[in-house]
Each structure stands twice: as C-alpha cells, then as structure tokens.
C-alpha positions as CSV (number, residue, x, y, z in Angstrom):
1,M,-11.7,53.3,20.6
2,E,-14.4,51.7,22.6
3,Y,-15.4,49.5,19.7
4,M,-11.8,48.1,19.5
5,N,-12.1,46.9,23.1
6,S,-15.4,45.3,22.2
7,I,-13.9,43.5,19.2
8,Q,-10.9,42.3,21.2
9,T,-13.2,41.0,23.9
10,L,-15.5,39.3,21.4
11,W,-12.5,37.7,19.7
12,T,-11.1,36.4,23.0
13,I,-14.5,34.8,23.8
14,V,-14.8,33.2,20.4
15,A,-11.2,31.8,20.6
16,F,-11.9,30.5,24.1
17,I,-15.1,28.8,23.0
18,L,-13.3,27.3,20.0
19,F,-10.5,26.0,22.3
20,I,-13.1,24.4,24.7
21,G,-14.8,22.8,21.7
22,I,-11.6,21.3,20.4
23,V,-10.8,19.9,23.9
24,I,-14.2,18.4,24.2
25,W,-13.9,16.9,20.7
26,A,-10.5,15.4,21.4
27,W,-11.5,13.9,24.7
28,S,-14.8,12.6,23.5
29,S,-15.4,8.9,24.0
30,K,-16.6,8.7,20.4
31,R,-13.1,9.5,19.2
32,H,-11.3,6.9,21.3
33,E,-11.3,4.2,18.7
34,E,-10.3,6.5,15.9
35,F,-7.4,7.9,18.0
36,H,-6.3,4.4,19.0
37,E,-6.0,3.4,15.4
38,A,-4.0,6.5,14.6
39,E,-1.7,5.7,17.5
40,N,-0.8,2.4,15.9
41,L,-0.4,3.5,12.3
42,I,3.4,3.8,12.7
43,F,3.7,0.1,13.6
44,G,1.7,-1.0,10.6
45,E,4.1,0.8,8.3
46,D,7.1,-1.3,9.5
47,E,5.2,-4.5,8.5
48,V,4.5,-3.1,5.1
49,E,8.1,-2.2,4.5
50,Q,9.4,-5.6,5.8
51,T,6.9,-7.4,3.5
52,H,8.1,-5.2,0.5
53,E,11.8,-6.0,1.4
54,N,11.1,-9.7,1.7
55,N,9.3,-9.7,-1.7
56,Q,12.2,-7.9,-3.3
57,S,14.8,-10.3,-1.8
58,K,12.8,-13.3,-3.1
59,L,12.8,-11.8,-6.6
60,G,16.6,-11.3,-6.4
61,N,16.3,-7.5,-6.7
62,K,18.6,-5.9,-4.2
63,H,17.7,-2.3,-5.1
64,H,15.9,-0.2,-2.5
65,V,13.5,2.5,-3.7
C-alpha cells in the first residue's frame, strides 16, 4: 500500500500546482482587459435587445420572439 500513498501525494501536489497556475493566470495583468470586457458583456446585450425592440415597433410588428 506504499504506492497508494505515493500516488495520493503526487496527485495532491499536481492539483495544488494546477490551482496555483489558475490563480496566477486569473490575476495576470495580461488578462485584465479581457476580463474587463467580459464584465461588461451583460450591459451590451440590453442595448441590442432595445435596438431590436425599437426596430420591431417601427415596422409595426408587435410580436416578441
């Protein structure tokens, strides 16, 4: 059963290194602009929906899809 302990230890180390890698990637200054754009995506969808509704009302079509 000694090899099971070695495998568990190795898996824990790999998972910890992966976790640290994800944290470094997420907090990287290179990703700041990309994440900033992603933060504001929801606000852009409202404008698209409003534009679509305005176009539909101009055409006289009151049905919503």
